C-alpha positions in Angstrom: 63.4 47.2 75.7 66.2 48.2 74.0 69.3 48.1 75.3 70.0 51.9 75.2 66.8 52.5 76.5 68.1 50.6 79.9 71.7 51.4 80.2 70.0 55.7 80.3 66.9 54.3 83.2 69.3 52.1 85.0 72.0 55.3 85.1 68.9 57.9 86.2 67.9 55.3 89.0 71.0 54.9 90.1 71.8 59.1 90.3 68.4 59.3 91.5 69.6 57.1 94.4 72.6 58.9 95.4 70.7 62.0 95.7 69.0 60.1 99.2 70.3 59.1 102.0 70.8 55.5 103.1 67.6 55.7 105.4 65.9 57.1 103.5 66.5 54.9 100.6 65.5 51.3 103.4 62.8 52.9 104.7 61.1 53.6 101.5 62.7 50.2 100.3 60.9 48.3 102.6 57.8 50.6 102.6 57.9 49.7 99.4 58.0 45.7 99.5 55.2 46.2 102.4 52.9 48.1 100.4 53.9 45.4 98.1 53.1 42.5 99.9 49.4 43.4 100.7 48.3 43.9 97.6 49.7 40.8 95.8 48.3 38.9 98.7 45.1 41.1 99.6 43.4 39.2 103.3 40.1 37.3 102.7 38.4 38.9 105.1 37.5 42.4 105.2 38.1 42.4 108.8 41.1 40.6 109.6 42.9 40.3 113.0 44.5 43.1 113.8 48.7 42.5 113.5 50.7 45.6 113.5 52.6 45.3 110.9 56.2 46.3 112.4 57.1 50.0 111.7 60.5 50.7 109.5 61.6 52.7 113.4 61.5 49.2 115.3 62.2 47.2 112.4 65.7 49.2 112.0 66.0 48.9 115.9 65.9 45.6 115.6 68.1 44.3 113.2 70.2 46.9 115.1 69.9 44.4 118.0 70.7 41.4 116.6 73.9 43.0 114.7 75.1 44.4 117.8 74.8 40.7 119.8 77.2 39.4 116.6 
């Protein structure tokens, strides 16, 4: 890829993230990484043991609790 294209794409991404609140940005990152993980490492068993993935709200609450304890 050309260096100019990389710079243009980077500027656009930075500008677009500026239009989103911090919470929405982190929520999108969390959900995107969670989806990527399930795509990269799919379950071999078609009926896996029900193991709920932590929703973002629980993750954020636990993260805040841990930060408050520091």
